[in-house]
N, C-alpha and C positions, 0 to 999 in steps of 0.2 A: 504494500500500500504506500502510495506517495502522498505527500501533503501539497495541497493546492490552495490558492487564494483567488476568488472571483470578485472582480470589481464590477459593480452593476450600477448604471445610471438610469433611473426611471423618469418618466414624464412627470413634471411638476404640477400639471393641471388635473391629475386624477385625485380622487378622494383617498383618505387614509385607508378605508376598507379595501379598496381596489389595489392599493400599493401592498398591503399586507397579503392579499391573495396572490399577487405576483411573486412575492418573496416565498410564500408557502409553496407555490407551484415549483419554484426553482429548487427548494429543499426537497420536495417530493421527487423531482427528476434525479437529483443526486442520490437519493435513497434507492430509486428504481434501478439505477445503473451500478449499484453495489458500493456506493460511498456512504460516509457518515459525516454529517455536519458537526463541526467542533465549535464554531463561533460565528455569530452574525453581528456585525458592527454597523449600526445605522449612523451615518454622519449628518443626515438631514438635508434640508434644501440648501443648495450651493449654486453660485453663479458659474455657468459654463465658460470655458476658455474661449469658445467660439460658438456661434449660433448653429444649432442642430435642429433641422425640421422647423425652422422659424421659432425656436424656443431658446431663451437665454438662461433658464434655470432648470435644474434637475435634482432629484433625490438620489443621494449616493448611499450605496450599501457595499460592504465588504464581507464576503462569506468565505470562511476558512473551512476546508473539508479534507478528509482522507478518502482516497479512492484508487481504483486500479488505473493503469495508464490509458485505457480506452474511454473512460468516463468523461474527461473534458471535451473530447471531440463530439460525443453524443450530446452533451449538455449545450455546447455552442451551437450545434445544429438546431436544437429546439429554441434557443434564445434568439436566433436570427429571425424567427417567424412570429415572435411575441410582439404584439402591438405597442405596449407601453414601455418597452425596453428601448432606450435611445442608444446606449453604447454598453459594451461589456468587454472584459479582458480577463482571461483565465491564465494564471501563471503557476508553474511548479515552484514551490519554495525550496530554497537551497538548504540542505541539512546543516551545513556549517553556520549559516546565518541564524537558523533557528536555535542551534546550540548556544551561539553567542548571546542571543536575546534572553535565553533562559538563565545563563550565567550572570548577565547584567542585572536581571530582575532579582536574582538571589543575592547578589552583592548589595543592591539598593535596600532590600528587605533587611539584610544583616546590619547595614548602617543605621536604619531606622530603629531597630531593636537596641543597638548599642547606644544611640542617643537617648532612648527612652529610659535606659537604666541609669 
């Protein structure tokens, strides 16, 4: 199983319920293709760097998941035809970077505990 991160930009003009359904649908696709979602990070409404489909804002989501190597291709195939998805990018996370992040978080936590004592 590889670790992946999916960046997803959704239409800003849709309602909260519709956005939640789109994210649930993406999570369902990941599960259907043998993956497991580990984290969903909602960044909220942000201004786009350039206009996409005459829109200047979008809702940003970052979904981290573990899956087999064929899962991202199938997921991207489904995302291409979803109406409310403006842009998406799925990348494989580097194990060295992940390990460095875990170590940095552990060091920061140790420093906080040391300061509290």
